MDAnalysis code that builds the backbone (N, CA, C; Angstrom):
import MDAnalysis as mda
import numpy as np

u = mda.Universe.empty(738, n_residues=246, atom_resindex=np.repeat(np.arange(246), 3), trajectory=True)
u.add_TopologyAttr("name", ["N", "CA", "C"] * 246)
u.add_TopologyAttr("resid", np.arange(1, 247))
u.add_TopologyAttr("resname", ["UNK", "UNK", "UNK", "UNK", "UNK", "UNK", "UNK", "UNK", "UNK", "UNK", "UNK", "UNK", "UNK", "UNK", "UNK", "UNK", "UNK", "UNK", "UNK", "UNK", "UNK", "UNK", "UNK", "UNK", "UNK", "UNK", "UNK", "UNK", "UNK", "UNK", "UNK", "UNK", "UNK", "UNK", "UNK", "UNK", "UNK", "UNK", "UNK", "UNK", "UNK", "UNK", "UNK", "UNK", "UNK", "UNK", "UNK", "UNK", "UNK", "UNK", "UNK", "UNK", "UNK", "UNK", "UNK", "UNK", "UNK", "UNK", "UNK", "UNK", "UNK", "UNK", "UNK", "UNK", "UNK", "UNK", "UNK", "UNK", "UNK", "UNK", "UNK", "UNK", "UNK", "UNK", "UNK", "UNK", "UNK", "UNK", "UNK", "UNK", "UNK", "UNK", "UNK", "UNK", "UNK", "UNK", "UNK", "UNK", "UNK", "UNK", "UNK", "UNK", "UNK", "UNK", "UNK", "UNK", "UNK", "UNK", "UNK", "UNK", "UNK", "UNK", "UNK", "UNK", "UNK", "UNK", "UNK", "UNK", "UNK", "UNK", "UNK", "UNK", "UNK", "UNK", "UNK", "UNK", "UNK", "UNK", "UNK", "UNK", "UNK", "UNK", "UNK", "UNK", "UNK", "UNK", "UNK", "UNK", "UNK", "UNK", "UNK", "UNK", "UNK", "UNK", "UNK", "UNK", "UNK", "UNK", "UNK", "UNK", "UNK", "UNK", "UNK", "UNK", "UNK", "UNK", "UNK", "UNK", "UNK", "UNK", "UNK", "UNK", "UNK", "UNK", "UNK", "UNK", "UNK", "UNK", "UNK", "UNK", "UNK", "UNK", "UNK", "UNK", "UNK", "UNK", "UNK", "UNK", "UNK", "UNK", "UNK", "UNK", "UNK", "UNK", "UNK", "UNK", "UNK", "UNK", "UNK", "UNK", "UNK", "UNK", "UNK", "UNK", "UNK", "UNK", "UNK", "UNK", "UNK", "UNK", "UNK", "UNK", "UNK", "UNK", "UNK", "UNK", "UNK", "UNK", "UNK", "UNK", "UNK", "UNK", "UNK", "UNK", "UNK", "UNK", "UNK", "UNK", "UNK", "UNK", "UNK", "UNK", "UNK", "UNK", "UNK", "UNK", "UNK", "UNK", "UNK", "UNK", "UNK", "UNK", "UNK", "UNK", "UNK", "UNK", "UNK", "UNK", "UNK", "UNK", "UNK", "UNK", "UNK", "UNK", "UNK", "UNK", "UNK", "UNK", "UNK", "UNK", "UNK", "UNK", "UNK", "UNK", "UNK", "UNK"])
u.atoms.positions = np.array([
    [-8.039, 211.043, 305.296],
    [-7.594, 212.287, 304.644],
    [-6.308, 212.026, 303.889],
    [-6.223, 212.450, 302.653],
    [-5.036, 212.216, 301.838],
    [-3.970, 213.214, 302.216],
    [-2.767, 212.723, 302.486],
    [-1.656, 213.598, 302.841],
    [-1.337, 214.513, 301.677],
    [-1.149, 215.824, 301.949],
    [-0.939, 216.793, 300.870],
    [0.339, 216.530, 300.126],
    [1.377, 216.009, 300.834],
    [2.642, 215.720, 300.163],
    [2.473, 214.603, 299.172],
    [1.753, 213.544, 299.592],
    [1.528, 212.422, 298.686],
    [0.692, 212.857, 297.506],
    [-0.300, 213.749, 297.769],
    [-1.182, 214.177, 296.686],
    [-0.436, 214.974, 295.650],
    [0.539, 215.782, 296.082],
    [1.280, 216.595, 295.121],
    [2.273, 215.789, 294.342],
    [2.824, 214.699, 294.951],
    [3.822, 213.899, 294.252],
    [3.195, 212.823, 293.392],
    [1.934, 212.457, 293.671],
    [1.260, 211.427, 292.880],
    [-0.107, 211.948, 292.493],
    [-0.195, 212.444, 291.233],
    [-1.425, 213.091, 290.787],
    [-2.573, 212.113, 290.650],
    [-2.294, 210.805, 290.713],
    [-3.355, 209.823, 290.546],
    [-4.032, 209.477, 291.865],
    [-3.527, 210.018, 292.982],
    [-4.120, 209.732, 294.279],
    [-5.468, 210.419, 294.384],
    [-6.444, 209.728, 294.995],
    [-7.786, 210.300, 295.116],
    [-8.532, 209.582, 296.215],
    [-9.541, 210.268, 296.767],
    [-10.353, 209.664, 297.815],
    [-11.458, 208.796, 297.236],
    [-11.660, 208.841, 295.912],
    [-12.712, 208.048, 295.280],
    [-12.153, 207.345, 294.055],
    [-12.668, 206.131, 293.743],
    [-12.180, 205.406, 292.563],
    [-12.460, 206.191, 291.294],
    [-11.549, 206.081, 290.331],
    [-11.736, 206.745, 289.054],
    [-11.434, 205.770, 287.929],
    [-11.952, 206.062, 286.766],
    [-11.733, 205.184, 285.621],
    [-10.290, 205.242, 285.172],
    [-9.892, 204.228, 284.385],
    [-8.528, 204.183, 283.872],
    [-8.243, 205.379, 282.980],
    [-9.254, 205.817, 282.217],
    [-9.062, 206.961, 281.323],
    [-8.783, 208.230, 282.113],
    [-9.529, 208.409, 283.215],
    [-9.320, 209.592, 284.043],
    [-7.957, 209.538, 284.703],
    [-7.576, 208.343, 285.211],
    [-6.269, 208.215, 285.841],
    [-5.159, 208.504, 284.850],
    [-5.355, 208.084, 283.602],
    [-4.343, 208.326, 282.588],
    [-4.198, 209.815, 282.313],
    [-5.331, 210.527, 282.246],
    [-5.270, 211.964, 282.004],
    [-4.656, 212.700, 283.184],
    [-4.829, 212.155, 284.385],
    [-4.333, 212.829, 285.579],
    [-2.900, 212.452, 285.907],
    [-2.279, 211.605, 285.094],
    [-0.909, 211.180, 285.363],
    [0.032, 212.374, 285.319],
    [1.108, 212.338, 286.118],
    [2.050, 213.455, 286.141],
    [2.631, 213.718, 284.758],
    [2.843, 214.992, 284.453],
    [3.426, 215.355, 283.174],
    [4.865, 214.876, 283.095],
    [5.281, 214.505, 281.906],
    [6.654, 214.071, 281.709],
    [7.597, 215.245, 281.932],
    [8.763, 214.950, 282.496],
    [9.758, 215.989, 282.726],
    [10.294, 216.463, 281.379],
    [10.336, 217.761, 281.125],
    [10.842, 218.267, 279.844],
    [12.249, 217.751, 279.559],
    [12.484, 217.315, 278.325],
    [13.777, 216.745, 277.965],
    [14.927, 217.715, 278.199],
    [14.667, 218.997, 277.985],
    [15.730, 219.991, 278.099],
    [16.332, 220.060, 279.498],
    [15.551, 219.668, 280.520],
    [16.057, 219.733, 281.890],
    [16.134, 218.365, 282.550],
    [15.573, 217.336, 281.926],
    [15.546, 216.008, 282.544],
    [16.947, 215.496, 282.839],
    [17.881, 215.748, 281.944],
    [19.237, 215.219, 282.123],
    [19.960, 215.869, 283.298],
    [19.504, 217.073, 283.716],
    [20.147, 217.768, 284.826],
    [19.945, 217.042, 286.147],
    [18.951, 216.155, 286.205],
    [18.726, 215.360, 287.409],
    [19.908, 214.448, 287.706],
    [20.685, 214.128, 286.693],
    [21.791, 213.180, 286.834],
    [23.143, 213.864, 286.670],
    [23.150, 215.180, 286.794],
    [24.375, 215.955, 286.618],
    [24.840, 216.512, 287.954],
    [26.104, 216.305, 288.281],
    [26.692, 216.898, 289.476],
    [27.746, 217.915, 289.055],
    [27.860, 218.970, 289.832],
    [28.775, 220.065, 289.515],
    [29.830, 220.205, 290.598],
    [31.055, 220.453, 290.171],
    [32.157, 220.721, 291.092],
    [32.928, 221.923, 290.567],
    [33.390, 222.766, 291.476],
    [34.090, 223.981, 291.063],
    [35.410, 224.112, 291.804],
    [36.454, 224.423, 291.054],
    [37.782, 224.646, 291.619],
    [38.376, 225.877, 290.943],
    [39.484, 226.370, 291.485],
    [40.099, 227.572, 290.920],
    [41.615, 227.462, 290.959],
    [42.249, 228.087, 289.988],
    [43.706, 228.187, 289.942],
    [44.074, 229.622, 289.592],
    [45.160, 230.102, 290.193],
    [45.648, 231.451, 289.916],
    [47.045, 231.365, 289.337],
    [47.256, 232.087, 288.247],
    [48.548, 232.068, 287.575],
    [48.793, 233.421, 286.925],
    [49.947, 234.004, 287.210],
    [50.330, 235.300, 286.630],
    [49.268, 236.371, 286.873],
    [48.726, 236.367, 288.071],
    [47.759, 237.393, 288.426],
    [46.370, 237.187, 287.865],
    [46.116, 236.035, 287.269],
    [44.798, 235.746, 286.715],
    [44.236, 234.480, 287.352],
    [42.964, 234.515, 287.686],
    [42.299, 233.367, 288.306],
    [41.305, 232.761, 287.337],
    [41.382, 231.454, 287.192],
    [40.441, 230.716, 286.355],
    [39.602, 229.799, 287.243],
    [38.314, 229.750, 286.950],
    [37.396, 228.895, 287.698],
    [37.032, 227.702, 286.823],
    [37.323, 226.506, 287.335],
    [37.165, 225.280, 286.557],
    [35.918, 224.530, 287.028],
    [34.909, 224.504, 286.176],
    [33.650, 223.830, 286.493],
    [33.661, 222.432, 285.882],
    [33.603, 221.423, 286.736],
    [33.599, 220.030, 286.281],
    [32.197, 219.457, 286.397],
    [31.709, 218.906, 285.296],
    [30.398, 218.271, 285.245],
    [30.560, 216.760, 285.169],
    [29.758, 216.049, 285.942],
    [29.751, 214.583, 285.895],
    [28.312, 214.130, 285.673],
    [28.121, 213.384, 284.600],
    [26.775, 212.944, 284.220],
    [26.693, 211.427, 284.279],
    [25.757, 210.927, 285.092],
    [25.576, 209.485, 285.217],
    [24.119, 209.184, 285.531],
    [23.359, 208.686, 284.551],
    [21.958, 208.332, 284.803],
    [21.853, 207.235, 285.854],
    [20.788, 207.269, 286.638],
    [20.613, 206.282, 287.707],
    [20.447, 204.876, 287.166],
    [19.925, 204.740, 285.930],
    [19.707, 203.409, 285.371],
    [20.962, 202.860, 284.703],
    [22.063, 203.608, 284.741],
    [23.310, 203.150, 284.111],
    [24.410, 203.050, 285.158],
    [24.113, 202.328, 286.234],
    [25.033, 202.248, 287.364],
    [26.362, 201.594, 287.005],
    [26.341, 200.674, 286.051],
    [27.565, 199.965, 285.695],
    [28.355, 200.683, 284.610],
    [27.802, 201.725, 284.047],
    [28.488, 202.461, 282.986],
    [29.336, 203.575, 283.591],
    [30.463, 203.886, 282.968],
    [31.280, 204.998, 283.467],
    [30.556, 206.315, 283.263],
    [30.739, 207.235, 284.203],
    [30.071, 208.523, 284.060],
    [30.823, 209.384, 283.050],
    [30.091, 210.223, 282.366],
    [30.706, 211.183, 281.454],
    [31.112, 212.403, 282.268],
    [32.290, 212.921, 282.028],
    [32.742, 214.099, 282.763],
    [33.505, 215.035, 281.837],
    [33.380, 216.314, 282.092],
    [34.105, 217.311, 281.322],
    [34.257, 218.556, 282.174],
    [35.268, 219.351, 281.856],
    [35.588, 220.545, 282.634],
    [35.668, 221.761, 281.725],
    [35.068, 222.849, 282.161],
    [35.114, 224.117, 281.439],
    [35.752, 225.167, 282.337],
    [36.750, 225.857, 281.809],
    [37.465, 226.879, 282.574],
    [37.053, 228.265, 282.097],
    [36.720, 229.114, 283.051],
    [36.286, 230.472, 282.729],
    [36.837, 231.458, 283.747],
    [36.882, 232.713, 283.344],
    [37.250, 233.782, 284.265],
    [36.022, 234.187, 285.076],
    [36.256, 234.973, 286.120],
    [35.131, 235.441, 286.925],
    [34.227, 236.358, 286.111],
    [34.814, 237.132, 285.198],
    [34.008, 238.015, 284.354],
    [33.023, 237.223, 283.499],
    [33.415, 236.036, 283.059],
    [32.507, 235.201, 282.266],
    [31.346, 234.695, 283.116],
    [31.623, 234.426, 284.387],
    [30.532, 234.038, 285.287],
    [29.594, 235.219, 285.532],
    [30.160, 236.412, 285.606],
    [29.320, 237.595, 285.780],
    [28.438, 237.826, 284.551],
    [28.993, 237.583, 283.365],
    [28.199, 237.728, 282.139],
    [27.055, 236.719, 282.121],
    [27.337, 235.506, 282.596],
    [26.309, 234.470, 282.693],
    [25.219, 234.893, 283.667],
    [25.616, 235.473, 284.783],
    [24.643, 235.949, 285.762],
    [23.715, 236.997, 285.160],
    [24.271, 237.903, 284.370],
    [23.456, 238.965, 283.768],
    [22.469, 238.395, 282.755],
    [22.896, 237.392, 282.008],
    [21.976, 236.785, 281.046],
    [20.813, 236.103, 281.761],
    [21.117, 235.404, 282.854],
    [20.053, 234.764, 283.630],
    [19.104, 235.802, 284.218],
    [19.668, 236.888, 284.740],
    [18.842, 237.934, 285.349],
    [17.877, 238.529, 284.336],
    [18.367, 238.776, 283.130],
    [17.513, 239.362, 282.094],
    [16.375, 238.417, 281.720],
    [16.664, 237.123, 281.686],
    [15.622, 236.154, 281.350],
    [14.569, 236.062, 282.448],
    [15.015, 236.093, 283.695],
    [14.097, 235.913, 284.817],
    [13.279, 237.159, 285.127],
    [13.782, 238.332, 284.781],
    [13.069, 239.557, 285.141],
    [11.998, 239.939, 284.130],
    [11.942, 239.244, 282.992],
    [10.890, 239.521, 282.022],
    [9.529, 239.331, 282.682],
    [8.644, 240.307, 282.504],
    [7.352, 240.258, 283.171],
    [6.496, 239.094, 282.716],
    [6.245, 238.182, 283.603],
    [5.340, 237.074, 283.319],
    [4.774, 236.577, 284.641],
    [3.609, 236.004, 284.569],
    [2.944, 235.491, 285.758],
    [3.009, 233.973, 285.748],
    [3.532, 233.403, 286.818],
    [3.639, 231.948, 286.899],
    [3.626, 231.521, 288.355],
    [3.440, 230.234, 288.559],
    [3.442, 229.696, 289.908],
    [4.774, 229.093, 290.291],
    [5.794, 229.327, 289.464],
    [7.123, 228.784, 289.723],
    [7.917, 229.725, 290.633],
    [9.172, 229.365, 290.870],
    [10.024, 230.142, 291.769],
    [10.805, 231.234, 291.054],
    [10.287, 231.746, 289.945],
    [11.045, 232.701, 289.130],
    [11.429, 233.964, 289.900],
    [10.485, 234.541, 290.645],
    [10.776, 235.778, 291.372],
    [11.861, 235.557, 292.417],
    [11.737, 234.470, 293.149],
    [12.749, 234.163, 294.163],
    [14.092, 233.861, 293.520],
    [14.082, 233.086, 292.426],
    [15.326, 232.735, 291.753],
    [15.996, 233.976, 291.174],
    [15.208, 234.920, 290.699],
    [15.772, 236.173, 290.189],
    [16.538, 236.900, 291.295],
    [15.965, 236.948, 292.492],
    [16.642, 237.607, 293.609],
    [17.941, 236.896, 293.963],
    [17.910, 235.571, 293.925],
    [19.114, 234.798, 294.216],
    [20.202, 235.113, 293.199],
    [19.848, 235.035, 291.916],
    [20.826, 235.263, 290.848],
    [21.331, 236.701, 290.860],
    [20.441, 237.642, 291.094],
    [20.795, 239.060, 291.018],
    [21.621, 239.521, 292.202],
    [21.261, 239.092, 293.408],
    [21.859, 239.671, 294.604],
    [22.817, 238.741, 295.352],
    [22.625, 237.444, 295.244],
    [23.494, 236.536, 295.982],
    [24.787, 236.269, 295.224],
    [24.770, 236.437, 293.933],
    [25.941, 236.194, 293.099],
    [27.084, 237.104, 293.557],
    [28.322, 236.601, 293.583],
    [29.452, 237.420, 294.048],
    [29.573, 238.723, 293.263],
    [29.860, 239.800, 293.975],
    [30.012, 241.100, 293.337],
    [31.415, 241.268, 292.757],
    [31.495, 242.074, 291.708],
    [32.786, 242.349, 291.095],
    [33.567, 243.309, 291.978],
    [34.883, 243.093, 292.054],
    [35.733, 243.927, 292.889],
    [36.887, 244.476, 292.059],
    [37.240, 245.723, 292.321],
    [38.362, 246.330, 291.602],
    [39.697, 245.840, 292.126],
    [39.706, 245.357, 293.356],
    [40.937, 244.901, 293.973],
    [40.738, 243.504, 294.554],
    [41.848, 242.864, 294.851],
    [41.867, 241.574, 295.556],
    [41.156, 240.459, 294.805],
    [41.052, 240.560, 293.492],
    [40.382, 239.508, 292.731],
    [41.101, 238.175, 292.827],
    [42.400, 238.212, 293.048],
    [43.185, 236.982, 293.113],
    [43.592, 236.624, 294.539],
    [43.080, 237.375, 295.504],
    [43.361, 237.067, 296.906],
    [42.761, 235.702, 297.247],
    [43.541, 234.806, 297.863],
    [43.031, 233.460, 298.173],
    [41.715, 233.475, 298.943],
    [41.568, 234.419, 299.869],
    [40.337, 234.475, 300.648],
    [39.153, 234.860, 299.765],
    [39.356, 235.827, 298.872],
    [38.287, 236.252, 297.963],
    [37.913, 235.124, 297.014],
    [38.928, 234.442, 296.483],
    [38.681, 233.332, 295.560],
    [37.907, 232.217, 296.256],
    [38.278, 231.922, 297.506],
    [37.604, 230.854, 298.251],
    [36.128, 231.183, 298.476],
    [35.842, 232.439, 298.821],
    [34.450, 232.853, 299.032],
    [33.676, 232.795, 297.722],
    [34.314, 233.229, 296.641],
    [33.648, 233.190, 295.337],
    [33.351, 231.755, 294.909],
    [34.293, 230.867, 295.161],
    [34.068, 229.462, 294.817],
    [32.816, 228.932, 295.499],
    [32.722, 229.183, 296.786],
    [31.589, 228.679, 297.561],
    [30.276, 229.283, 297.076],
    [30.299, 230.580, 296.787],
    [29.078, 231.257, 296.375],
    [28.678, 230.893, 294.954],
    [29.650, 230.791, 294.057],
    [29.355, 230.449, 292.666],
    [28.724, 229.067, 292.550],
    [29.309, 228.078, 293.229],
    [28.777, 226.719, 293.105],
    [27.396, 226.641, 293.750],
    [27.182, 227.428, 294.793],
    [25.869, 227.426, 295.432],
    [24.817, 228.039, 294.510],
    [25.201, 229.095, 293.802],
    [24.274, 229.706, 292.839],
    [23.952, 228.747, 291.704],
    [24.985, 228.099, 291.171],
    [24.783, 227.177, 290.056],
    [23.870, 226.021, 290.448],
    [24.117, 225.444, 291.612],
    [23.299, 224.307, 292.037],
    [21.879, 224.743, 292.409],
    [21.713, 226.001, 292.842],
    [20.372, 226.513, 293.120],
    [19.570, 226.644, 291.836],
    [20.202, 227.171, 290.780],
    [19.531, 227.266, 289.481],
    [19.202, 225.867, 288.966],
    [20.163, 224.951, 289.096],
    [19.936, 223.571, 288.650],
    [18.765, 222.944, 289.400],
    [18.725, 223.121, 290.715],
    [17.641, 222.548, 291.517],
    [16.287, 223.128, 291.121],
    [16.251, 224.411, 290.794],
    [14.993, 225.029, 290.364],
    [14.532, 224.471, 289.028],
    [15.483, 224.160, 288.148],
    [15.138, 223.632, 286.829],
    [14.595, 222.208, 286.898],
    [15.094, 221.405, 287.826],
    [14.636, 220.015, 287.914],
    [13.451, 219.860, 288.866],
    [13.096, 220.925, 289.570],
    [11.943, 220.900, 290.472],
    [10.664, 220.750, 289.661],
    [9.960, 219.634, 289.846],
    [8.743, 219.361, 289.066],
    [7.692, 220.452, 289.230],
    [7.655, 221.095, 290.362],
    [6.674, 222.135, 290.584],
    [6.896, 223.382, 289.748],
    [8.083, 223.503, 289.140],
    [8.399, 224.675, 288.325],
    [8.209, 224.446, 286.832],
    [7.861, 223.240, 286.446],
    [7.845, 222.905, 285.022],
    [6.656, 223.478, 284.261],
    [5.756, 224.139, 284.958],
    [4.656, 224.791, 284.269],
    [5.036, 226.141, 283.690],
    [6.217, 226.649, 284.045],
    [6.671, 227.949, 283.553],
    [7.599, 227.754, 282.360],
    [7.162, 228.195, 281.197],
    [7.960, 228.029, 279.985],
    [9.202, 228.909, 279.998],
    [9.118, 230.066, 280.645],
    [10.283, 230.947, 280.721],
    [11.417, 230.249, 281.465],
    [11.083, 229.609, 282.579],
    [12.101, 228.932, 283.373],
    [12.633, 227.700, 282.656],
    [11.735, 226.842, 282.194],
    [12.161, 225.585, 281.577],
    [12.839, 225.814, 280.231],
    [12.235, 226.623, 279.382],
    [12.755, 226.799, 278.025],
    [13.898, 227.803, 277.954],
    [13.684, 229.010, 278.472],
    [14.678, 230.071, 278.323],
    [15.836, 229.927, 279.307],
    [15.508, 229.874, 280.598],
    [16.557, 229.733, 281.607],
    [17.235, 228.372, 281.472],
    [16.438, 227.330, 281.193],
    [17.011, 226.001, 281.019],
    [17.999, 225.947, 279.872],
    [17.654, 226.582, 278.743],
    [18.557, 226.595, 277.596],
    [19.837, 227.356, 277.912],
    [19.722, 228.470, 278.630],
    [20.909, 229.255, 278.990],
    [21.817, 228.474, 279.928],
    [21.215, 227.779, 280.889],
    [22.009, 226.972, 281.818],
    [22.685, 225.819, 281.078],
    [21.945, 225.168, 280.175],
    [22.522, 224.073, 279.394],
    [23.706, 224.546, 278.567],
    [23.569, 225.711, 277.948],
    [24.677, 226.244, 277.160],
    [25.914, 226.447, 278.029],
    [25.684, 226.930, 279.244],
    [26.814, 227.250, 280.115],
    [27.562, 226.003, 280.556],
    [26.833, 224.938, 280.864],
    [27.501, 223.730, 281.341],
    [27.961, 222.833, 280.200],
    [27.389, 223.026, 279.012],
    [27.775, 222.208, 277.857],
    [28.694, 222.980, 276.922],
    [28.395, 224.268, 276.740],
    [29.159, 225.154, 275.857],
    [29.249, 224.598, 274.451],
    [28.103, 224.269, 273.877],
    [28.038, 223.840, 272.483],
    [27.985, 222.335, 272.331],
    [27.327, 221.879, 271.295],
    [27.192, 220.445, 271.066],
    [28.521, 219.776, 270.750],
    [29.461, 220.504, 270.171],
    [30.738, 219.884, 269.821],
    [31.449, 219.392, 271.077],
    [31.467, 220.257, 272.121],
    [32.077, 219.840, 273.376],
    [31.332, 218.653, 273.970],
    [30.011, 218.670, 273.863],
    [29.201, 217.575, 274.394],
    [29.522, 216.270, 273.687],
    [29.594, 216.313, 272.350],
    [29.866, 215.106, 271.578],
    [31.274, 214.589, 271.840],
    [32.249, 215.508, 271.944],
    [33.618, 215.094, 272.236],
    [33.691, 214.418, 273.596],
    [32.963, 214.987, 274.570],
    [32.957, 214.409, 275.910],
    [32.328, 213.030, 275.902],
    [31.246, 212.879, 275.160],
    [30.574, 211.584, 275.084],
    [31.469, 210.552, 274.419],
    [32.216, 210.974, 273.399],
    [33.072, 210.041, 272.674],
    [34.229, 209.558, 273.532],
    [34.788, 210.446, 274.340],
    [35.936, 210.071, 275.153],
    [35.538, 209.326, 276.414],
    [34.249, 209.386, 276.790],
    [33.820, 208.751, 278.034],
    [33.321, 207.327, 277.833],
    [33.161, 206.895, 276.568],
    [32.615, 205.572, 276.271],
    [31.235, 205.391, 276.884],
    [30.492, 206.469, 277.019],
    [29.153, 206.399, 277.600],
    [28.131, 206.759, 276.538],
    [27.568, 205.732, 275.892],
    [26.577, 205.985, 274.857],
    [25.311, 206.583, 275.455],
    [25.048, 206.312, 276.744],
    [23.861, 206.838, 277.406],
    [23.876, 208.364, 277.389],
    [25.057, 208.934, 277.616],
    [25.185, 210.382, 277.701],
    [24.761, 211.048, 276.401],
    [25.287, 210.571, 275.288],
    [24.978, 211.181, 274.002],
    [23.518, 210.971, 273.624],
    [22.997, 209.774, 273.874],
    [21.630, 209.457, 273.467],
    [20.605, 210.280, 274.233],
    [20.808, 210.441, 275.523],
    [19.815, 211.128, 276.347],
    [19.820, 212.626, 276.093],
    [20.990, 213.190, 275.874],
    [21.080, 214.645, 275.802],
    [21.031, 215.214, 274.401],
    [21.314, 214.423, 273.384],
    [21.432, 214.973, 272.038],
    [20.142, 215.637, 271.573],
    [19.000, 214.947, 271.750],
    [17.734, 215.476, 271.252],
    [17.354, 216.796, 271.916],
    [17.670, 216.933, 273.208],
    [17.246, 218.129, 273.927],
    [18.216, 219.291, 273.784],
    [19.444, 219.018, 273.340],
    [20.453, 220.066, 273.281],
    [20.974, 220.369, 271.885],
    [20.498, 219.629, 270.867],
    [21.096, 219.772, 269.546],
    [20.783, 221.096, 268.871],
    [19.891, 221.888, 269.463],
    [19.568, 223.183, 268.861],
    [20.304, 224.339, 269.525],
    [21.133, 224.046, 270.519],
    [21.761, 225.124, 271.273],
    [22.704, 225.958, 270.423],
    [23.507, 225.296, 269.578],
    [24.463, 226.029, 268.766],
    [23.784, 226.939, 267.759],
    [22.593, 226.549, 267.305],
    [21.906, 227.320, 266.274],
    [21.135, 228.498, 266.842],
    [20.968, 228.534, 268.166],
    [20.218, 229.631, 268.766],
    [21.082, 230.884, 268.826],
    [20.444, 232.008, 268.980],
    [21.089, 233.300, 268.775],
    [22.325, 233.498, 269.617],
    [23.433, 233.761, 268.911],
    [24.738, 234.235, 269.353],
    [25.149, 233.984, 270.764],
    [25.366, 232.734, 271.128],
    [25.835, 232.457, 272.485],
    [27.233, 233.001, 272.697],
    [28.125, 232.765, 271.728],
    [29.498, 233.212, 271.891],
    [29.573, 234.719, 272.072],
    [28.686, 235.458, 271.393],
    [28.700, 236.899, 271.525],
    [28.219, 237.351, 272.890],
    [27.448, 236.497, 273.552],
    [26.908, 236.866, 274.863],
    [27.951, 236.744, 275.957],
    [29.041, 236.027, 275.699],
    [30.040, 235.803, 276.729],
    [30.693, 237.103, 277.168],
    [30.672, 238.136, 276.331],
    [31.349, 239.385, 276.654],
    [30.348, 240.504, 276.875],
    [29.328, 240.246, 277.691],
    [28.332, 241.267, 277.981],
    [28.990, 242.465, 278.657],
    [28.424, 243.651, 278.408],
    [28.963, 244.854, 279.026],
    [28.692, 244.839, 280.516],
    [29.501, 245.591, 281.250],
    [29.310, 245.718, 282.686],
    [28.641, 247.040, 283.020],
    [27.794, 247.526, 282.100],
    [27.169, 248.823, 282.292],
    [25.991, 248.776, 283.244],
    [25.462, 247.564, 283.509],
    [24.305, 247.466, 284.392],
    [24.669, 247.918, 285.792],
    [23.681, 248.469, 286.479],
    [23.913, 248.883, 287.856],
    [24.133, 247.669, 288.721],
    [25.192, 247.695, 289.497],
    [25.516, 246.575, 290.371],
    [25.160, 246.945, 291.796],
    [24.450, 246.055, 292.474],
    [24.074, 246.306, 293.853],
    [25.092, 245.735, 294.812],
    [25.108, 246.268, 296.011],
    [25.976, 245.732, 297.040],
    [25.433, 244.400, 297.517],
    [26.327, 243.564, 298.060],
    [25.874, 242.306, 298.632],
    [25.005, 242.627, 299.841],
    [23.777, 242.166, 299.833],
    [22.829, 242.511, 300.881],
    [22.903, 241.516, 302.029],
    [22.444, 241.972, 303.184],
    [22.452, 241.133, 304.376],
    [21.066, 241.105, 304.968],
    [20.598, 239.916, 305.305],
    [19.286, 239.784, 305.927],
    [19.359, 240.338, 307.350],
    [18.518, 241.326, 307.658],
    [18.552, 241.942, 308.978],
    [18.151, 240.973, 310.082],
    [17.359, 239.967, 309.730],
    [16.854, 239.046, 310.750],
    [17.880, 237.994, 311.147],
    [18.532, 237.395, 310.137],
    [19.472, 236.309, 310.454],
    [20.894, 236.630, 310.028],
    [21.110, 237.816, 309.438],
    [22.436, 238.287, 309.043],
    [23.120, 237.389, 308.028],
    [22.336, 236.737, 307.189],
    [22.901, 235.944, 306.103],
    [23.262, 236.885, 304.964],
    [24.470, 236.781, 304.443],
    [24.910, 237.681, 303.388],
    [24.548, 237.119, 302.027],
    [23.284, 236.909, 301.822],
    [22.807, 236.463, 300.523],
    [21.307, 236.667, 300.448],
    [20.769, 236.454, 299.281],
    [19.333, 236.693, 299.071],
    [18.519, 235.424, 299.185],
    [19.080, 234.404, 299.839],
    [18.403, 233.126, 299.890],
    [17.516, 232.973, 301.120],
    [17.450, 233.990, 301.929],
    [16.652, 233.897, 303.145],
    [15.185, 234.112, 302.795],
    [14.534, 233.059, 302.332],
    [13.147, 233.163, 301.883],
    [12.197, 233.367, 303.063],
    [12.532, 232.782, 304.210],
    [11.639, 232.857, 305.369],
    [11.426, 234.291, 305.806],
    [12.542, 235.018, 306.015],
    [12.419, 236.374, 306.519],
    [11.945, 237.345, 305.445],
    [12.240, 237.052, 304.175],
    [11.743, 237.927, 303.110],
    [10.223, 237.828, 303.014],
    [9.673, 236.627, 303.224],
    [8.220, 236.460, 303.204],
    [7.578, 237.148, 304.402],
    [8.243, 237.060, 305.563],
    [7.698, 237.709, 306.749],
    [7.668, 239.218, 306.578],
    [8.690, 239.759, 305.905],
    [8.740, 241.203, 305.680],
    [7.663, 241.643, 304.701],
    [7.392, 240.776, 303.717],
    [6.394, 241.119, 302.703],
    [4.975, 241.014, 303.244],
    [4.770, 240.123, 304.234],
    [3.431, 239.916, 304.800],
    [3.509, 240.018, 306.326],
    [3.698, 241.205, 306.862],
    [3.794, 241.358, 308.324],
    [2.486, 241.001, 309.002],
    [2.599, 240.449, 310.169],
    [1.402, 240.067, 310.928],
    [0.866, 241.255, 311.715],
])
């Protein structure tokens, strides 16, 4: 009996011999270029507070596995919490568009919509609040990244094309920043691998204008899983049990 895990990871596995032509047609699909580079990207988040304002500094480090001897490309983008909230709203709008797929879009929408830190009228610069936001923000970002590089999700064009492009814009913030980072890092691999998949980002509709989205949308309270008391929407186990009671 063929192990189901092996069968899903290697589409050429079979209980009966097949021709070379059939094996070629059954070969795994290539990873979309727009998200392939995210497999080699690591994210780090830090924060600084000055004059009553807190900035969140997202550092990206890109190093392909086949370029072990080359220096990694790294760059940092600083944003306010409101800019992260605007990013969350853009992702939510993309994920909630009605479409049927076998990817994790519905679950990812819940994560982005409800697990993301809520806006507060007070204590925005309180060290404890900032620390919690740091932990939650980086977890949300890496969850979106993991969903984009998950091969099982690549059949959904909304996730790969739309959400992937929005995520790329956020971590790259335009080709100019990408090219400057590549030039200063002495890493030709970085520019070569990412240029083809990201060179259309600046030309796509008004990214800069999206940074200041209105806060008119209804904001929900941070929810808590009644079963395990996790204060986030990532509890997939208990949400499935609630949806399909025995």
